[in-house]
MIKEFI-739478 format. One line per 2 residues: number of its first residue (from 1); their letters; for each residue x, y, z of C-alpha. Coordinates in Angstrom, 3 decimals, always signed. Layout:
BEGIN
NUM) A) X/Y/Z; ...
This chain:
BEGIN
1) MM) +89.250/+77.517/+55.018; +86.347/+78.543/+56.786
3) RR) +87.178/+75.508/+59.720; +90.751/+76.520/+60.289
5) HV) +89.377/+79.906/+61.083; +86.596/+78.412/+63.594
7) AW) +89.404/+76.299/+64.747; +92.164/+78.932/+65.781
9) LG) +89.215/+80.870/+66.901; +88.204/+78.006/+69.502
11) LT) +92.129/+77.799/+70.431; +92.656/+81.525/+70.835
13) TG) +89.779/+81.975/+73.275; +90.616/+79.132/+74.690
15) LF) +93.635/+80.328/+76.073; +92.460/+84.056/+76.862
17) AG) +89.875/+82.063/+79.120; +93.080/+80.114/+81.129
19) CS) +94.587/+83.086/+81.113; +92.002/+85.421/+82.506
21) EP) +92.118/+84.121/+86.288; +92.789/+87.619/+88.473
23) PY) +96.108/+88.522/+89.645; +97.166/+87.563/+92.907
25) PL) +95.326/+89.596/+95.838; +97.725/+91.732/+97.654
27) PD) +97.610/+93.256/+101.008; +96.301/+97.603/+101.022
29) RN) +99.331/+99.150/+101.857; +96.886/+101.737/+103.466
31) AT) +95.334/+99.312/+106.470; +97.252/+99.670/+109.657
33) DV) +98.194/+96.022/+110.498; +100.117/+95.816/+106.777
35) RA) +101.937/+98.925/+107.174; +102.895/+97.791/+111.201
37) EE) +103.992/+94.814/+109.122; +106.314/+96.455/+106.949
39) ER) +107.829/+98.155/+109.231; +108.739/+95.441/+111.457
41) LA) +109.820/+93.366/+108.515; +112.004/+96.494/+107.641
43) RL) +113.733/+96.922/+111.094; +113.907/+92.928/+111.139
45) LP) +115.742/+92.440/+107.448; +118.553/+94.356/+107.335
47) LE) +120.795/+92.148/+109.590; +119.238/+88.787/+108.113
49) LL) +119.611/+89.933/+104.940; +122.811/+91.990/+104.616
51) GG) +124.906/+90.825/+107.684; +124.770/+94.453/+109.674
53) PG) +123.048/+97.532/+109.520; +121.307/+98.699/+106.585
55) TC) +117.780/+99.911/+105.616; +115.499/+98.199/+103.554
57) EV) +112.001/+98.831/+101.682; +109.847/+96.153/+102.125
59) RL) +105.917/+95.249/+100.009; +103.958/+92.606/+102.285
61) LG) +102.359/+90.147/+99.711; +100.171/+88.024/+102.176
63) RD) +99.921/+86.659/+105.379; +98.962/+82.847/+106.487
65) GS) +98.758/+82.019/+110.282; +102.712/+83.684/+111.816
67) SS) +104.062/+83.648/+108.531; +104.211/+86.629/+106.622
69) FA) +105.184/+86.752/+103.172; +107.020/+89.813/+101.457
71) WA) +109.734/+91.326/+99.069; +112.173/+92.864/+100.608
73) HC) +114.663/+95.549/+98.971; +117.879/+96.340/+101.192
75) EA) +121.198/+98.220/+100.650; +123.868/+99.015/+103.086
77) AG) +126.898/+101.502/+102.431; +130.304/+101.239/+103.384
79) PG) +133.594/+102.600/+102.785; +133.557/+103.054/+99.197
81) VV) +130.708/+100.109/+98.990; +127.357/+100.158/+98.594
83) TG) +125.776/+96.530/+99.012; +122.451/+95.487/+98.382
85) VS) +119.922/+92.913/+97.875; +116.274/+92.818/+96.004
87) IP) +114.551/+89.304/+97.003; +111.206/+87.591/+97.946
89) VR) +111.223/+86.449/+101.309; +109.011/+84.396/+104.090
91) VD) +109.439/+85.167/+107.395; +108.056/+82.987/+110.505
93) GD) +107.957/+85.016/+113.941; +111.717/+86.018/+113.214
95) RV) +112.855/+83.402/+111.530; +113.692/+84.420/+107.488
97) TQ) +113.726/+81.750/+104.908; +114.830/+82.954/+101.291
99) PG) +114.795/+81.238/+97.798; +118.010/+79.478/+96.908
101) DG) +120.142/+80.485/+93.469; +120.305/+80.060/+89.942
103) SA) +118.169/+76.888/+89.162; +117.421/+76.774/+92.823
105) YP) +115.463/+79.673/+92.999; +112.092/+78.393/+91.203
107) PS) +111.712/+75.252/+93.567; +112.322/+77.119/+96.817
109) VR) +109.907/+79.859/+95.758; +107.717/+77.233/+95.406
111) RM) +108.053/+75.521/+98.711; +108.242/+79.288/+100.445
113) FP) +105.074/+80.980/+99.168; +101.235/+79.654/+98.406
115) ER) +101.042/+79.000/+94.587; +99.235/+82.002/+93.542
117) LA) +102.065/+84.106/+94.993; +104.947/+81.895/+94.238
119) EA) +103.551/+82.311/+90.283; +103.010/+86.103/+90.579
121) VL) +107.237/+86.379/+92.102; +108.166/+84.047/+89.292
123) ND) +106.689/+85.622/+86.626; +107.951/+89.093/+87.801
125) DP) +104.650/+90.556/+88.412; +105.586/+93.956/+89.086
127) RV) +103.064/+94.536/+91.875; +105.019/+92.422/+93.997
129) RP) +108.020/+94.933/+94.708; +108.498/+97.871/+96.718
């Protein structure tokens, strides 16, 4: 009986130790360069994601060279209709990449983002939303 408890304790400790990696570090939204990039993306993304005028709230998730990784929540209102999208994006200069739909979503997110950021997005970490 005692061995079973010791084995369970060891297994539990191992599982928690494996899950104790710190969360993906997100850029400081108070930094001037981060605010500037979020504003640039907020201007660029409505046309790319909505196909026309609209507004976007953007959370910059990270950068790598000229690539920006972000989550965008965009909306556009027309006569009696509101259109919106909330989606992770990769922006290389002015080129916007979106993940695929349905079963294509996880592998495309993994291609778009660095590994730990992709896992944060796929695990629906609430910190990644605007």
